[in-house]
C-alpha positions as a printed Julia matrix, in Angstrom:
131×3 Matrix{Float64}:
  28.06  -18.89  41.66
  29.17  -17.84  38.52
  29.45  -20.72  36.19
  32.98  -20.49  33.56
  31.0   -21.38  30.27
  34.17  -23.37  28.96
  34.06  -25.86  31.85
  30.5   -26.61  30.65
  30.94  -30.32  28.31
  27.82  -31.17  26.52
  27.62  -34.83  25.83
  24.55  -34.37  23.16
  24.76  -33.72  19.36
  23.41  -31.49  17.0
  20.45  -33.32  15.31
  18.85  -30.33  13.92
  21.7   -29.15  11.12
  20.77  -28.08   8.18
  22.64  -30.31   5.43
  24.66  -27.7    3.35
  25.9   -26.08   7.04
  30.12  -26.01   6.88
  30.77  -24.47  10.08
  29.1   -23.45  13.62
  29.2   -19.91  13.81
  29.73  -18.65  17.13
  28.58  -15.11  17.45
  30.05  -11.94  18.67
  28.78  -11.05  22.68
  27.83   -7.72  23.18
  30.41   -4.84  24.23
  29.93   -3.67  27.72
  28.33   -0.37  27.76
  27.6     2.29  30.63
  25.27    5.14  29.76
  26.87    8.63  30.41
  24.52   12.08  31.03
  26.16   14.9   29.67
  24.68   18.19  31.18
  25.66   20.92  28.73
  25.3    24.44  30.1
  25.26   27.45  28.06
  25.45   30.72  29.41
  23.04   33.42  27.39
  21.74   31.53  24.83
  19.14   33.23  22.66
  15.33   32.19  23.85
  12.45   33.41  22.21
   8.49   33.97  23.71
   5.82   34.77  22.39
   3.32   36.16  24.47
  -0.31   36.99  24.05
  -1.08   40.4   24.64
  -4.89   40.45  24.07
  -6.77   41.43  21.05
  -7.74   44.43  18.84
 -10.83   45.01  16.58
 -10.4    45.01  12.77
 -12.54   46.72  10.57
 -13.29   44.42   7.36
 -15.28   44.51   4.29
 -17.29   41.61   3.04
 -20.37   40.91   0.68
 -23.32   39.2    1.77
 -26.53   37.6    0.01
 -30.05   38.82   0.3
 -32.13   35.96  -0.16
 -35.77   37.94  -0.12
 -34.62   39.88  -2.97
 -31.97   38.24  -4.51
 -29.06   40.76  -4.27
 -25.88   41.68  -3.15
 -24.52   44.17  -0.5
 -21.57   45.5    0.52
 -21.24   45.52   4.41
 -18.52   46.27   6.78
 -18.27   44.05  10.11
 -15.79   43.79  12.85
 -13.32   40.96  13.49
 -11.1    40.56  16.54
  -7.24   39.97  15.61
  -4.84   38.66  18.23
  -1.85   40.65  19.37
   1.18   38.75  19.82
   4.77   40.08  20.71
   8.3    38.06  20.37
  10.58   38.78  23.12
  14.25   37.51  23.13
  16.14   37.09  26.22
  19.77   35.99  26.65
  19.27   33.17  29.51
  21.34   30.22  31.05
  20.43   26.88  29.51
  21.03   23.42  30.45
  20.79   20.85  27.67
  20.96   17.38  28.43
  22.55   14.3   26.4
  22.4    11.03  27.24
  25.15    9.11  25.54
  26.25    5.47  25.35
  29.72    4.68  25.81
  31.94    1.34  25.11
  34.32    0.75  28.09
  36.41   -1.24  26.07
  37.16    1.55  23.18
  35.7     4.7   25.32
  33.76    5.67  22.08
  30.54    6.48  21.88
  28.18    4.27  20.6
  25.5     5.29  18.43
  21.99    3.97  19.13
  19.88    3.59  16.36
  16.07    4.69  16.81
  13.44    3.67  14.69
  10.96    5.93  15.77
  10.67    9.28  13.96
  10.88   12.01  17.32
  11.2    15.73  16.33
  14.66   17.56  17.4
  14.74   18.6   20.8
  16.11   22.24  20.93
  16.71   24.04  24.1
  14.48   26.33  25.63
  12.35   26.55  29.1
   9.8    24.22  28.82
  10.55   20.55  29.34
  10.14   18.45  26.27
   6.37   16.8   25.65
   6.62   13.24  24.75
   3.75   11.94  22.93
   2.11    8.47  23.31
């Protein structure tokens, strides 16, 4: 059973009021909101993938110190370099946007988030949440 707040009468008095107070403030109630999840589907969105193809040997030059006689020698050595390939594909991509909507006005409500989160881009992998 719901209680009508206007029908409740208080018989008590305010005892803890500052002497400089002039009026009683009635706070505004929060607007009714609903959360709507928009699923935006894009056809032919360009998605880039980077793939590791393996390693390749690379000849490099260096200088080494010989402590027994205190000299420096020029030497060559073989280093390993990664081979990466970037592939661009055109895929169908879904992007999910949760939006809070004020039901009185029908307009989107901006939710202030104090957490500094990186902007989520569309792609194939799910978004990683770091905790």
